[in-house]
N, C-alpha and C positions, 0 to 999 in steps of 0.2 A: 399152532407153536401152544407147545403146550406151558402150563400152568407155572412149576417152578422159574421153567424157562423167561415168560411174558415178567416174576415179579425183577427174578433179576435184574431184565434189564429196565424195566419198569425203577426200581431201585436207581439203576445208575443215569437216568434219568432227572430222576428229583436230585441225587446229588448234582447234577450239572446245574437244574435251571434256578438249585439256592446258590450256586458263584455267580452269577449270573446277573447280572445287570437288572438292578429294581423297573428300569424301562422297558426291560424284554420279558417279567412278567406279564406285565394287559394281553401283549399277545399270546402270552402261556395262556392266559384265560380264555380267552377268545378263542381258538382252538382251541381247548376240552368245552370249552360253553360249545360251538357247535357241532362237538360231537356228546351232545346232551348228555354230559358227567358232572353230575350231580358237582357242588363245591360249598363248602361248609368256614364259612370263614367269621369269623371275632376277631377280637381286639393284635392275636400272635401271630392272624396271616390265613390265611385259605389253608384249606385243605380238605385234599380229597383218597376217592379211595382208589389206590394204585396195578388190586387186581379187576380191576370193574374197567383196561382200556382197552379196548381194542386192535386187534394188528396194524387197522389201516393206522390210527391213530395214534400210537406207541413212528408208525413212520410217520406220521403229519413232521413228530414234536422235531424226529431225526432228522429231518431233513428244511427245517424252520432254524434247528441250533446247526447243523451245518453251514447254512445261509448265512446264519452270525457271528459263526465263525472266521468264513471268508469276510465278511467284508469286514469284521473287527482287525484281521490281519491286512485286508485291504489301505485299511486307513497310517497302519503299522507301518507298512510300503512307504509310503506319500509320504508324511512324517520323518522320514526317515530320507529319504529324497532331497524333503523340504530343509531339512539340516541342512546336508549337506551342500547345497545350493549357496546357503544362507555363507553358512562358514565357507569355503569356497570365495562365491563375490565378496566376503570382508575382505579374507587375507589379500586375496590378489587387488583390491580397492586400495589397501593397504601400502600394499610395494608398490603400483603404480604413484600413490602420495608422493609414498620417498622417494621414487624417480622424478619428480618433478620439481617438487623442491631441490635437487640436487640441479638438477638443469636449469631453476632458477638463480643457483646461488654463484652460477658457474659466468 
């Protein structure tokens, strides 16, 4: 991969990683550390030189980001299904309660 292309990809990765939940940043740092990337840290955060990233590292970061995206989408889908069940259950429960009250009053 050419250096200009690698820089463009690295900048996109940077934006994605910056917008991720901070809980995922720790895993990103572990990945960078495993590839012997020098990490500078101060009170403003952690910094790396994105031009030193290998193709292998870029692929590993992309894989991790895709994994996180899939997991978050799965969680959203499950929450939507759960919300729909709750909505259906409570609406149906109210209907059953109303019918039982009618039967008792007759």
